[in-house]
All heavy atoms as a GROMACS GRO file, in nm:
protein
  579
    1MET      N    1   0.031   0.384  -1.861
    1MET     CA    2   0.120   0.276  -1.855
    1MET      C    3   0.067   0.140  -1.891
    1MET      O    4   0.133   0.045  -1.892
    1MET     CB    5   0.168   0.256  -1.716
    1MET     CG    6   0.253   0.383  -1.655
    1MET     SD    7   0.322   0.348  -1.495
    1MET     CE    8   0.491   0.360  -1.539
    2GLY      N    9  -0.052   0.142  -1.948
    2GLY     CA   10  -0.114   0.018  -2.009
    2GLY      C   11  -0.212  -0.035  -1.922
    2GLY      O   12  -0.218  -0.020  -1.803
    3ALA      N   13  -0.291  -0.117  -1.989
    3ALA     CA   14  -0.406  -0.184  -1.917
    3ALA      C   15  -0.368  -0.276  -1.807
    3ALA      O   16  -0.430  -0.293  -1.700
    3ALA     CB   17  -0.505  -0.249  -2.016
    4MET      N   18  -0.259  -0.354  -1.831
    4MET     CA   19  -0.203  -0.451  -1.727
    4MET      C   20  -0.164  -0.378  -1.609
    4MET      O   21  -0.196  -0.440  -1.489
    4MET     CB   22  -0.088  -0.530  -1.789
    4MET     CG   23  -0.046  -0.646  -1.712
    4MET     SD   24   0.088  -0.743  -1.779
    4MET     CE   25   0.005  -0.857  -1.882
    5TYR      N   26  -0.094  -0.270  -1.614
    5TYR     CA   27  -0.056  -0.191  -1.498
    5TYR      C   28  -0.180  -0.135  -1.426
    5TYR      O   29  -0.175  -0.151  -1.298
    5TYR     CB   30   0.032  -0.077  -1.541
    5TYR     CG   31   0.057   0.032  -1.440
    5TYR    CD1   32   0.165   0.005  -1.351
    5TYR    CD2   33  -0.010   0.154  -1.428
    5TYR    CE1   34   0.185   0.096  -1.240
    5TYR    CE2   35   0.007   0.238  -1.326
    5TYR     CZ   36   0.108   0.207  -1.236
    5TYR     OH   37   0.124   0.302  -1.141
    6GLU      N   38  -0.267  -0.087  -1.501
    6GLU     CA   39  -0.391  -0.034  -1.430
    6GLU      C   40  -0.473  -0.136  -1.360
    6GLU      O   41  -0.506  -0.109  -1.250
    6GLU     CB   42  -0.475   0.040  -1.545
    6GLU     CG   43  -0.424   0.153  -1.603
    6GLU     CD   44  -0.395   0.274  -1.516
    6GLU    OE1   45  -0.468   0.279  -1.412
    6GLU    OE2   46  -0.301   0.342  -1.537
    7GLU      N   47  -0.476  -0.256  -1.408
    7GLU     CA   48  -0.550  -0.359  -1.334
    7GLU      C   49  -0.478  -0.397  -1.215
    7GLU      O   50  -0.544  -0.429  -1.111
    7GLU     CB   51  -0.563  -0.489  -1.426
    7GLU     CG   52  -0.669  -0.458  -1.538
    7GLU     CD   53  -0.810  -0.431  -1.477
    7GLU    OE1   54  -0.852  -0.503  -1.376
    7GLU    OE2   55  -0.877  -0.341  -1.524
    8LYS      N   56  -0.339  -0.408  -1.224
    8LYS     CA   57  -0.261  -0.443  -1.106
    8LYS      C   58  -0.274  -0.351  -0.997
    8LYS      O   59  -0.293  -0.373  -0.876
    8LYS     CB   60  -0.115  -0.458  -1.145
    8LYS     CG   61  -0.028  -0.526  -1.039
    8LYS     CD   62  -0.057  -0.662  -1.006
    8LYS     CE   63   0.043  -0.729  -0.914
    8LYS     NZ   64   0.016  -0.860  -0.872
    9VAL      N   65  -0.268  -0.220  -1.028
    9VAL     CA   66  -0.277  -0.119  -0.932
    9VAL      C   67  -0.425  -0.116  -0.859
    9VAL      O   68  -0.427  -0.091  -0.740
    9VAL     CB   69  -0.252   0.031  -0.992
    9VAL    CG1   70  -0.292   0.143  -0.903
    9VAL    CG2   71  -0.110   0.037  -1.037
   10LYS      N   72  -0.534  -0.139  -0.930
   10LYS     CA   73  -0.658  -0.151  -0.881
   10LYS      C   74  -0.668  -0.247  -0.767
   10LYS      O   75  -0.738  -0.232  -0.669
   10LYS     CB   76  -0.763  -0.181  -0.992
   10LYS     CG   77  -0.792  -0.052  -1.072
   10LYS     CD   78  -0.892  -0.086  -1.176
   10LYS     CE   79  -0.912   0.028  -1.276
   10LYS     NZ   80  -1.005  -0.007  -1.385
   11MET      N   81  -0.600  -0.361  -0.780
   11MET     CA   82  -0.590  -0.470  -0.672
   11MET      C   83  -0.543  -0.413  -0.546
   11MET      O   84  -0.597  -0.456  -0.436
   11MET     CB   85  -0.503  -0.589  -0.722
   11MET     CG   86  -0.552  -0.668  -0.832
   11MET     SD   87  -0.441  -0.799  -0.888
   11MET     CE   88  -0.358  -0.840  -0.752
   12PHE      N   89  -0.448  -0.318  -0.549
   12PHE     CA   90  -0.398  -0.274  -0.424
   12PHE      C   91  -0.492  -0.171  -0.354
   12PHE      O   92  -0.478  -0.152  -0.225
   12PHE     CB   93  -0.268  -0.183  -0.447
   12PHE     CG   94  -0.161  -0.275  -0.508
   12PHE    CD1   95  -0.078  -0.227  -0.615
   12PHE    CD2   96  -0.124  -0.403  -0.450
   12PHE    CE1   97   0.022  -0.312  -0.670
   12PHE    CE2   98  -0.015  -0.476  -0.500
   12PHE     CZ   99   0.050  -0.436  -0.610
   13PHE      N  100  -0.583  -0.119  -0.426
   13PHE     CA  101  -0.676  -0.028  -0.362
   13PHE      C  102  -0.777  -0.094  -0.263
   13PHE      O  103  -0.834  -0.026  -0.179
   13PHE     CB  104  -0.777   0.039  -0.473
   13PHE     CG  105  -0.694   0.146  -0.559
   13PHE    CD1  106  -0.740   0.166  -0.688
   13PHE    CD2  107  -0.571   0.198  -0.520
   13PHE    CE1  108  -0.671   0.258  -0.760
   13PHE    CE2  109  -0.491   0.278  -0.606
   13PHE     CZ  110  -0.550   0.309  -0.729
   14ASN      N  111  -0.802  -0.217  -0.291
   14ASN     CA  112  -0.890  -0.289  -0.194
   14ASN      C  113  -0.827  -0.341  -0.073
   14ASN      O  114  -0.715  -0.389  -0.080
   14ASN     CB  115  -0.955  -0.410  -0.276
   14ASN     CG  116  -1.031  -0.369  -0.394
   14ASN    OD1  117  -1.114  -0.263  -0.386
   14ASN    ND2  118  -1.020  -0.437  -0.506
   15GLU      N  119  -0.891  -0.341   0.035
   15GLU     CA  120  -0.841  -0.386   0.161
   15GLU      C  121  -0.820  -0.537   0.153
   15GLU      O  122  -0.898  -0.612   0.102
   15GLU     CB  123  -0.940  -0.360   0.271
   15GLU     CG  124  -0.906  -0.409   0.410
   15GLU     CD  125  -1.016  -0.385   0.517
   15GLU    OE1  126  -1.127  -0.342   0.476
   15GLU    OE2  127  -0.990  -0.408   0.626
   16HIS      N  128  -0.691  -0.578   0.204
   16HIS     CA  129  -0.655  -0.713   0.196
   16HIS      C  130  -0.551  -0.740   0.308
   16HIS      O  131  -0.503  -0.645   0.371
   16HIS     CB  132  -0.604  -0.756   0.062
   16HIS     CG  133  -0.485  -0.680   0.012
   16HIS    ND1  134  -0.489  -0.556  -0.032
   16HIS    CD2  135  -0.355  -0.717   0.020
   16HIS    CE1  136  -0.367  -0.512  -0.062
   16HIS    NE2  137  -0.274  -0.609  -0.030
   17LEU      N  138  -0.516  -0.869   0.325
   17LEU     CA  139  -0.412  -0.907   0.412
   17LEU      C  140  -0.325  -1.017   0.346
   17LEU      O  141  -0.364  -1.075   0.256
   17LEU     CB  142  -0.459  -0.939   0.560
   17LEU     CG  143  -0.555  -1.051   0.566
   17LEU    CD1  144  -0.484  -1.184   0.564
   17LEU    CD2  145  -0.629  -1.040   0.711
   18HIS      N  146  -0.209  -1.049   0.412
   18HIS     CA  147  -0.126  -1.154   0.370
   18HIS      C  148  -0.085  -1.248   0.476
   18HIS      O  149  -0.080  -1.201   0.592
   18HIS     CB  150   0.015  -1.087   0.307
   18HIS     CG  151  -0.021  -0.994   0.190
   18HIS    ND1  152  -0.048  -1.036   0.062
   18HIS    CD2  153  -0.014  -0.862   0.187
   18HIS    CE1  154  -0.062  -0.925  -0.007
   18HIS    NE2  155  -0.045  -0.822   0.063
   19GLU      N  156  -0.060  -1.380   0.443
   19GLU     CA  157  -0.014  -1.459   0.542
   19GLU      C  158   0.131  -1.441   0.574
   19GLU      O  159   0.168  -1.497   0.681
   19GLU     CB  160  -0.036  -1.605   0.493
   19GLU     CG  161  -0.186  -1.649   0.488
   19GLU     CD  162  -0.211  -1.782   0.433
   19GLU    OE1  163  -0.101  -1.853   0.414
   19GLU    OE2  164  -0.323  -1.821   0.407
   20ASP      N  165   0.210  -1.381   0.503
   20ASP     CA  166   0.349  -1.342   0.523
   20ASP      C  167   0.363  -1.190   0.525
   20ASP      O  168   0.276  -1.116   0.485
   20ASP     CB  169   0.433  -1.399   0.404
   20ASP     CG  170   0.423  -1.555   0.392
   20ASP    OD1  171   0.440  -1.614   0.496
   20ASP    OD2  172   0.405  -1.591   0.279
   21GLU      N  173   0.470  -1.151   0.591
   21GLU     CA  174   0.501  -0.994   0.595
   21GLU      C  175   0.510  -0.952   0.458
   21GLU      O  176   0.548  -1.026   0.360
   21GLU     CB  177   0.620  -0.973   0.672
   21GLU     CG  178   0.753  -1.013   0.614
   21GLU     CD  179   0.872  -0.984   0.708
   21GLU    OE1  180   0.852  -0.926   0.816
   21GLU    OE2  181   0.980  -1.000   0.657
   22GLU      N  182   0.474  -0.827   0.437
   22GLU     CA  183   0.491  -0.756   0.309
   22GLU      C  184   0.598  -0.647   0.319
   22GLU      O  185   0.594  -0.566   0.417
   22GLU     CB  186   0.357  -0.688   0.268
   22GLU     CG  187   0.358  -0.623   0.138
   22GLU     CD  188   0.225  -0.574   0.092
   22GLU    OE1  189   0.126  -0.616   0.150
   22GLU    OE2  190   0.219  -0.500  -0.017
   23ILE      N  191   0.694  -0.640   0.233
   23ILE     CA  192   0.794  -0.550   0.229
   23ILE      C  193   0.788  -0.473   0.102
   23ILE      O  194   0.785  -0.532  -0.008
   23ILE     CB  195   0.931  -0.624   0.239
   23ILE    CG1  196   0.940  -0.698   0.370
   23ILE    CG2  197   1.040  -0.518   0.239
   23ILE    CD1  198   1.066  -0.794   0.373
   24ARG      N  199   0.778  -0.334   0.106
   24ARG     CA  200   0.773  -0.254   0.000
   24ARG      C  201   0.871  -0.148   0.010
   24ARG      O  202   0.895  -0.084   0.099
   24ARG     CB  203   0.640  -0.183  -0.019
   24ARG     CG  204   0.530  -0.286  -0.038
   24ARG     CD  205   0.520  -0.336  -0.173
   24ARG     NE  206   0.408  -0.420  -0.193
   24ARG     CZ  207   0.424  -0.521  -0.274
   24ARG    NH1  208   0.516  -0.544  -0.351
   24ARG    NH2  209   0.309  -0.606  -0.290
   25TYR      N  210   0.948  -0.128  -0.107
   25TYR     CA  211   1.049  -0.023  -0.125
   25TYR      C  212   1.006   0.070  -0.233
   25TYR      O  213   0.974   0.017  -0.342
   25TYR     CB  214   1.192  -0.076  -0.151
   25TYR     CG  215   1.290   0.026  -0.167
   25TYR    CD1  216   1.343   0.101  -0.063
   25TYR    CD2  217   1.346   0.062  -0.298
   25TYR    CE1  218   1.430   0.212  -0.084
   25TYR    CE2  219   1.433   0.163  -0.310
   25TYR     CZ  220   1.482   0.228  -0.210
   25TYR     OH  221   1.584   0.335  -0.225
   26ILE      N  222   0.985   0.191  -0.211
   26ILE     CA  223   0.942   0.290  -0.312
   26ILE      C  224   1.054   0.343  -0.401
   26ILE      O  225   1.132   0.415  -0.352
   26ILE     CB  226   0.856   0.404  -0.238
   26ILE    CG1  227   0.759   0.356  -0.144
   26ILE    CG2  228   0.805   0.496  -0.349
   26ILE    CD1  229   0.651   0.262  -0.201
   27LEU      N  230   1.046   0.296  -0.519
   27LEU     CA  231   1.163   0.337  -0.613
   27LEU      C  232   1.142   0.480  -0.678
   27LEU      O  233   1.235   0.553  -0.695
   27LEU     CB  234   1.161   0.234  -0.742
   27LEU     CG  235   1.213   0.096  -0.702
   27LEU    CD1  236   1.196   0.007  -0.823
   27LEU    CD2  237   1.351   0.097  -0.654
   28ASP      N  238   1.013   0.516  -0.697
   28ASP     CA  239   0.985   0.638  -0.748
   28ASP      C  240   0.840   0.676  -0.714
   28ASP      O  241   0.752   0.589  -0.699
   28ASP     CB  242   1.004   0.648  -0.900
   28ASP     CG  243   1.017   0.779  -0.960
   28ASP    OD1  244   1.031   0.877  -0.888
   28ASP    OD2  245   1.026   0.792  -1.088
   29GLY      N  246   0.800   0.809  -0.715
   29GLY     CA  247   0.669   0.847  -0.697
   29GLY      C  248   0.624   0.850  -0.542
   29GLY      O  249   0.721   0.847  -0.463
   30GLU      N  250   0.503   0.862  -0.525
   30GLU     CA  251   0.452   0.867  -0.393
   30GLU      C  252   0.317   0.794  -0.380
   30GLU      O  253   0.245   0.775  -0.479
   30GLU     CB  254   0.427   1.016  -0.353
   30GLU     CG  255   0.550   1.100  -0.357
   30GLU     CD  256   0.519   1.254  -0.322
   30GLU    OE1  257   0.400   1.280  -0.276
   30GLU    OE2  258   0.606   1.320  -0.328
   31GLY      N  259   0.274   0.755  -0.265
   31GLY     CA  260   0.153   0.688  -0.235
   31GLY      C  261   0.130   0.676  -0.093
   31GLY      O  262   0.196   0.744  -0.008
   32PHE      N  263   0.012   0.619  -0.062
   32PHE     CA  264  -0.032   0.603   0.084
   32PHE      C  265  -0.070   0.452   0.107
   32PHE      O  266  -0.131   0.389   0.038
   32PHE     CB  267  -0.147   0.680   0.107
   32PHE     CG  268  -0.137   0.828   0.073
   32PHE    CD1  269  -0.169   0.884  -0.049
   32PHE    CD2  270  -0.075   0.912   0.176
   32PHE    CE1  271  -0.149   1.021  -0.077
   32PHE    CE2  272  -0.068   1.045   0.143
   32PHE     CZ  273  -0.094   1.096   0.026
   33PHE      N  274  -0.012   0.398   0.213
   33PHE     CA  275  -0.047   0.276   0.274
   33PHE      C  276  -0.156   0.313   0.388
   33PHE      O  277  -0.116   0.390   0.475
   33PHE     CB  278   0.062   0.207   0.337
   33PHE     CG  279   0.108   0.091   0.252
   33PHE    CD1  280   0.228   0.110   0.173
   33PHE    CD2  281   0.049  -0.032   0.250
   33PHE    CE1  282   0.267   0.001   0.091
   33PHE    CE2  283   0.096  -0.135   0.162
   33PHE     CZ  284   0.208  -0.123   0.092
   34ASP      N  285  -0.266   0.247   0.378
   34ASP     CA  286  -0.371   0.255   0.493
   34ASP      C  287  -0.363   0.130   0.554
   34ASP      O  288  -0.378   0.022   0.496
   34ASP     CB  289  -0.506   0.281   0.430
   34ASP     CG  290  -0.515   0.420   0.363
   34ASP    OD1  291  -0.451   0.522   0.397
   34ASP    OD2  292  -0.598   0.434   0.266
   35VAL      N  293  -0.338   0.143   0.693
   35VAL     CA  294  -0.326   0.017   0.766
   35VAL      C  295  -0.428   0.016   0.883
   35VAL      O  296  -0.459   0.122   0.945
   35VAL     CB  297  -0.174   0.016   0.838
   35VAL    CG1  298  -0.163  -0.110   0.921
   35VAL    CG2  299  -0.071   0.031   0.725
   36ARG      N  300  -0.508  -0.095   0.903
   36ARG     CA  301  -0.610  -0.094   1.002
   36ARG      C  302  -0.542  -0.109   1.142
   36ARG      O  303  -0.462  -0.213   1.156
   36ARG     CB  304  -0.704  -0.210   0.975
   36ARG     CG  305  -0.820  -0.196   1.049
   36ARG     CD  306  -0.926  -0.312   1.015
   36ARG     NE  307  -0.989  -0.276   0.878
   36ARG     CZ  308  -1.089  -0.191   0.861
   36ARG    NH1  309  -1.133  -0.119   0.961
   36ARG    NH2  310  -1.132  -0.165   0.737
   37SER      N  311  -0.579  -0.032   1.234
   37SER     CA  312  -0.507  -0.035   1.358
   37SER      C  313  -0.582  -0.151   1.453
   37SER      O  314  -0.693  -0.197   1.411
   37SER     CB  315  -0.536   0.105   1.435
   37SER     OG  316  -0.660   0.129   1.470
   38VAL      N  317  -0.528  -0.171   1.568
   38VAL     CA  318  -0.597  -0.260   1.655
   38VAL      C  319  -0.729  -0.211   1.717
   38VAL      O  320  -0.809  -0.293   1.755
   38VAL     CB  321  -0.504  -0.288   1.794
   38VAL    CG1  322  -0.372  -0.360   1.743
   38VAL    CG2  323  -0.473  -0.158   1.867
   39ASP      N  324  -0.751  -0.078   1.701
   39ASP     CA  325  -0.889  -0.019   1.732
   39ASP      C  326  -0.980  -0.017   1.609
   39ASP      O  327  -1.079   0.046   1.628
   39ASP     CB  328  -0.867   0.110   1.783
   39ASP     CG  329  -0.786   0.128   1.911
   39ASP    OD1  330  -0.802   0.028   2.002
   39ASP    OD2  331  -0.705   0.225   1.932
   40ASP      N  332  -0.936  -0.091   1.506
   40ASP     CA  333  -1.015  -0.105   1.385
   40ASP      C  334  -1.038   0.036   1.321
   40ASP      O  335  -1.146   0.065   1.256
   40ASP     CB  336  -1.145  -0.163   1.413
   40ASP     CG  337  -1.217  -0.234   1.294
   40ASP    OD1  338  -1.136  -0.274   1.207
   40ASP    OD2  339  -1.343  -0.236   1.286
   41GLU      N  340  -0.939   0.112   1.332
   41GLU     CA  341  -0.938   0.245   1.250
   41GLU      C  342  -0.827   0.252   1.150
   41GLU      O  343  -0.724   0.181   1.169
   41GLU     CB  344  -0.923   0.358   1.350
   41GLU     CG  345  -1.038   0.379   1.455
   41GLU     CD  346  -1.016   0.498   1.535
   41GLU    OE1  347  -0.933   0.563   1.516
   41GLU    OE2  348  -1.092   0.498   1.649
   42TRP      N  349  -0.840   0.322   1.042
   42TRP     CA  350  -0.742   0.336   0.932
   42TRP      C  351  -0.626   0.427   0.981
   42TRP      O  352  -0.659   0.542   1.026
   42TRP     CB  353  -0.803   0.385   0.813
   42TRP     CG  354  -0.876   0.275   0.732
   42TRP    CD1  355  -1.017   0.262   0.720
   42TRP    CD2  356  -0.824   0.151   0.676
   42TRP    NE1  357  -1.039   0.152   0.655
   42TRP    CE2  358  -0.925   0.081   0.636
   42TRP    CE3  359  -0.691   0.104   0.667
   42TRP    CZ2  360  -0.915  -0.043   0.563
   42TRP    CZ3  361  -0.686  -0.027   0.599
   42TRP    CH2  362  -0.790  -0.085   0.549
   43VAL      N  363  -0.503   0.401   0.968
   43VAL     CA  364  -0.387   0.481   0.982
   43VAL      C  365  -0.330   0.498   0.858
   43VAL      O  366  -0.303   0.395   0.788
   43VAL     CB  367  -0.296   0.423   1.089
   43VAL    CG1  368  -0.170   0.500   1.096
   43VAL    CG2  369  -0.361   0.391   1.221
   44ARG      N  370  -0.313   0.627   0.804
   44ARG     CA  371  -0.259   0.652   0.669
   44ARG      C  372  -0.108   0.684   0.680
   44ARG      O  373  -0.070   0.770   0.757
   44ARG     CB  374  -0.327   0.776   0.609
   44ARG     CG  375  -0.270   0.807   0.474
   44ARG     CD  376  -0.367   0.882   0.382
   44ARG     NE  377  -0.443   0.768   0.317
   44ARG     CZ  378  -0.530   0.795   0.216
   44ARG    NH1  379  -0.536   0.926   0.179
   44ARG    NH2  380  -0.594   0.700   0.166
   45ILE      N  381  -0.034   0.620   0.605
   45ILE     CA  382   0.117   0.633   0.609
   45ILE      C  383   0.152   0.685   0.468
   45ILE      O  384   0.135   0.613   0.371
   45ILE     CB  385   0.188   0.508   0.638
   45ILE    CG1  386   0.136   0.452   0.777
   45ILE    CG2  387   0.336   0.518   0.638
   45ILE    CD1  388   0.183   0.299   0.802
   46ARG      N  389   0.215   0.799   0.454
   46ARG     CA  390   0.255   0.857   0.338
   46ARG      C  391   0.398   0.796   0.296
   46ARG      O  392   0.484   0.812   0.385
   46ARG     CB  393   0.273   1.014   0.334
   46ARG     CG  394   0.298   1.060   0.206
   46ARG     CD  395   0.294   1.218   0.203
   46ARG     NE  396   0.337   1.272   0.078
   46ARG     CZ  397   0.438   1.357   0.073
   46ARG    NH1  398   0.518   1.386   0.183
   46ARG    NH2  399   0.474   1.408  -0.043
   47LEU      N  400   0.411   0.751   0.182
   47LEU     CA  401   0.546   0.694   0.134
   47LEU      C  402   0.592   0.770   0.018
   47LEU      O  403   0.517   0.798  -0.079
   47LEU     CB  404   0.532   0.545   0.103
   47LEU     CG  405   0.485   0.454   0.213
   47LEU    CD1  406   0.461   0.318   0.178
   47LEU    CD2  407   0.593   0.462   0.331
   48THR      N  408   0.726   0.799   0.015
   48THR     CA  409   0.788   0.877  -0.103
   48THR      C  410   0.912   0.791  -0.150
   48THR      O  411   0.955   0.698  -0.083
   48THR     CB  412   0.815   1.015  -0.058
   48THR    OG1  413   0.915   1.014   0.042
   48THR    CG2  414   0.696   1.101  -0.024
   49LYS      N  415   0.957   0.836  -0.259
   49LYS     CA  416   1.091   0.776  -0.314
   49LYS      C  417   1.180   0.755  -0.206
   49LYS      O  418   1.215   0.839  -0.124
   49LYS     CB  419   1.142   0.864  -0.424
   49LYS     CG  420   1.267   0.809  -0.483
   49LYS     CD  421   1.306   0.891  -0.603
   49LYS     CE  422   1.438   0.829  -0.664
   49LYS     NZ  423   1.479   0.922  -0.775
   50GLY      N  424   1.236   0.626  -0.196
   50GLY     CA  425   1.345   0.586  -0.099
   50GLY      C  426   1.293   0.525   0.033
   50GLY      O  427   1.366   0.489   0.108
   51ASP      N  428   1.148   0.550   0.049
   51ASP     CA  429   1.102   0.478   0.180
   51ASP      C  430   1.079   0.335   0.164
   51ASP      O  431   1.061   0.282   0.057
   51ASP     CB  432   0.956   0.541   0.197
   51ASP     CG  433   0.966   0.694   0.249
   51ASP    OD1  434   1.068   0.728   0.299
   51ASP    OD2  435   0.854   0.751   0.243
   52LEU      N  436   1.094   0.270   0.286
   52LEU     CA  437   1.074   0.128   0.302
   52LEU      C  438   0.971   0.110   0.410
   52LEU      O  439   0.969   0.178   0.511
   52LEU     CB  440   1.212   0.061   0.350
   52LEU     CG  441   1.212  -0.090   0.382
   52LEU    CD1  442   1.192  -0.172   0.258
   52LEU    CD2  443   1.330  -0.120   0.448
   53ILE      N  444   0.877   0.012   0.381
   53ILE     CA  445   0.774  -0.016   0.481
   53ILE      C  446   0.775  -0.176   0.499
   53ILE      O  447   0.784  -0.246   0.392
   53ILE     CB  448   0.636   0.033   0.441
   53ILE    CG1  449   0.537   0.020   0.559
   53ILE    CG2  450   0.570  -0.027   0.322
   53ILE    CD1  451   0.413   0.093   0.554
   54VAL      N  452   0.761  -0.226   0.613
   54VAL     CA  453   0.745  -0.370   0.634
   54VAL      C  454   0.621  -0.384   0.722
   54VAL      O  455   0.599  -0.325   0.826
   54VAL     CB  456   0.864  -0.422   0.725
   54VAL    CG1  457   0.837  -0.587   0.739
   54VAL    CG2  458   0.995  -0.407   0.647
   55LEU      N  459   0.520  -0.463   0.652
   55LEU     CA  460   0.387  -0.477   0.723
   55LEU      C  461   0.385  -0.630   0.778
   55LEU      O  462   0.408  -0.718   0.690
   55LEU     CB  463   0.268  -0.471   0.627
   55LEU     CG  464   0.258  -0.329   0.562
   55LEU    CD1  465   0.145  -0.315   0.469
   55LEU    CD2  466   0.236  -0.224   0.679
   56PRO      N  467   0.359  -0.651   0.900
   56PRO     CA  468   0.356  -0.788   0.956
   56PRO      C  469   0.247  -0.869   0.885
   56PRO      O  470   0.155  -0.805   0.842
   56PRO     CB  471   0.328  -0.766   1.115
   56PRO     CG  472   0.368  -0.620   1.136
   56PRO     CD  473   0.347  -0.541   1.000
   57ALA      N  474   0.260  -1.002   0.889
   57ALA     CA  475   0.159  -1.085   0.833
   57ALA      C  476   0.030  -1.057   0.913
   57ALA      O  477   0.027  -1.019   1.042
   57ALA     CB  478   0.201  -1.229   0.856
   58GLY      N  479  -0.084  -1.071   0.840
   58GLY     CA  480  -0.218  -1.054   0.906
   58GLY      C  481  -0.272  -0.920   0.928
   58GLY      O  482  -0.372  -0.903   1.002
   59ILE      N  483  -0.205  -0.823   0.883
   59ILE     CA  484  -0.247  -0.678   0.903
   59ILE      C  485  -0.332  -0.634   0.774
   59ILE      O  486  -0.279  -0.644   0.668
   59ILE     CB  487  -0.115  -0.584   0.909
   59ILE    CG1  488  -0.034  -0.622   1.030
   59ILE    CG2  489  -0.159  -0.440   0.917
   59ILE    CD1  490  -0.098  -0.593   1.159
   60TYR      N  491  -0.454  -0.586   0.806
   60TYR     CA  492  -0.539  -0.544   0.682
   60TYR      C  493  -0.480  -0.411   0.650
   60TYR      O  494  -0.438  -0.320   0.722
   60TYR     CB  495  -0.671  -0.523   0.735
   60TYR     CG  496  -0.751  -0.654   0.742
   60TYR    CD1  497  -0.774  -0.724   0.853
   60TYR    CD2  498  -0.804  -0.708   0.616
   60TYR    CE1  499  -0.853  -0.845   0.851
   60TYR    CE2  500  -0.883  -0.834   0.620
   60TYR     CZ  501  -0.897  -0.893   0.739
   60TYR     OH  502  -0.962  -1.004   0.745
   61HIS      N  503  -0.464  -0.393   0.512
   61HIS     CA  504  -0.408  -0.282   0.452
   61HIS      C  505  -0.461  -0.252   0.309
   61HIS      O  506  -0.517  -0.346   0.249
   61HIS     CB  507  -0.254  -0.287   0.456
   61HIS     CG  508  -0.200  -0.390   0.373
   61HIS    ND1  509  -0.207  -0.524   0.419
   61HIS    CD2  510  -0.150  -0.398   0.245
   61HIS    CE1  511  -0.141  -0.605   0.327
   61HIS    NE2  512  -0.112  -0.522   0.216
   62ARG      N  513  -0.429  -0.142   0.259
   62ARG     CA  514  -0.455  -0.111   0.120
   62ARG      C  515  -0.346  -0.009   0.081
   62ARG      O  516  -0.295   0.060   0.156
   62ARG     CB  517  -0.596  -0.060   0.098
   62ARG     CG  518  -0.629   0.065   0.181
   62ARG     CD  519  -0.779   0.093   0.173
   62ARG     NE  520  -0.806   0.212   0.258
   62ARG     CZ  521  -0.916   0.240   0.301
   62ARG    NH1  522  -1.025   0.175   0.274
   62ARG    NH2  523  -0.931   0.350   0.378
   63PHE      N  524  -0.329   0.012  -0.054
   63PHE     CA  525  -0.243   0.111  -0.104
   63PHE      C  526  -0.315   0.200  -0.211
   63PHE      O  527  -0.385   0.147  -0.290
   63PHE     CB  528  -0.115   0.042  -0.162
   63PHE     CG  529  -0.020   0.136  -0.217
   63PHE    CD1  530   0.070   0.201  -0.129
   63PHE    CD2  531  -0.009   0.164  -0.355
   63PHE    CE1  532   0.169   0.288  -0.178
   63PHE    CE2  533   0.083   0.252  -0.396
   63PHE     CZ  534   0.168   0.311  -0.308
   64THR      N  535  -0.276   0.315  -0.222
   64THR     CA  536  -0.324   0.401  -0.331
   64THR      C  537  -0.212   0.501  -0.358
   64THR      O  538  -0.134   0.537  -0.280
   64THR     CB  539  -0.446   0.477  -0.277
   64THR    OG1  540  -0.499   0.552  -0.399
   64THR    CG2  541  -0.426   0.566  -0.171
   65THR      N  542  -0.205   0.533  -0.485
   65THR     CA  543  -0.116   0.634  -0.537
   65THR      C  544  -0.162   0.776  -0.488
   65THR      O  545  -0.277   0.793  -0.463
   65THR     CB  546  -0.085   0.627  -0.687
   65THR    OG1  547  -0.224   0.631  -0.754
   65THR    CG2  548  -0.022   0.480  -0.716
   66ASP      N  549  -0.074   0.875  -0.517
   66ASP     CA  550  -0.117   1.008  -0.490
   66ASP      C  551  -0.179   1.069  -0.618
   66ASP      O  552  -0.195   0.999  -0.714
   66ASP     CB  553   0.006   1.094  -0.435
   66ASP     CG  554   0.108   1.122  -0.545
   66ASP    OD1  555   0.098   1.072  -0.649
   66ASP    OD2  556   0.201   1.202  -0.516
   67THR      N  557  -0.213   1.197  -0.609
   67THR     CA  558  -0.286   1.259  -0.732
   67THR      C  559  -0.184   1.275  -0.855
   67THR      O  560  -0.246   1.299  -0.953
   67THR     CB  561  -0.338   1.388  -0.684
   67THR    OG1  562  -0.234   1.482  -0.636
   67THR    CG2  563  -0.438   1.383  -0.573
   68ASN      N  564  -0.065   1.261  -0.834
   68ASN     CA  565   0.026   1.268  -0.943
   68ASN      C  566   0.039   1.148  -1.032
   68ASN      O  567   0.103   1.144  -1.134
   68ASN     CB  568   0.168   1.307  -0.902
   68ASN     CG  569   0.168   1.453  -0.839
   68ASN    OD1  570   0.101   1.537  -0.877
   68ASN    ND2  571   0.240   1.463  -0.727
   69ASN      N  572  -0.027   1.041  -0.978
   69ASN     CA  573  -0.016   0.913  -1.057
   69ASN      C  574  -0.149   0.859  -1.086
   69ASN      O  575  -0.217   0.802  -1.019
   69ASN     CB  576   0.065   0.803  -0.967
   69ASN     CG  577   0.103   0.679  -1.043
   69ASN    OD1  578   0.068   0.673  -1.162
   69ASN    ND2  579   0.163   0.598  -0.984
   0.00000   0.00000   0.00000
């Protein structure tokens, strides 16, 4: 999909947080949001086409695509 796309996707692989809530709607494909729990453990959430996720502000998370992407 091009170098610009690849660079943008790589940013999501790294753990980060936002000062505002993050809202994601999956238009196509599949992927995983990893969210850090209050016990400092990763919780993996599988998302597929049509899914919506809202992450509250200040939650550490990362995103990765599945093996098909």
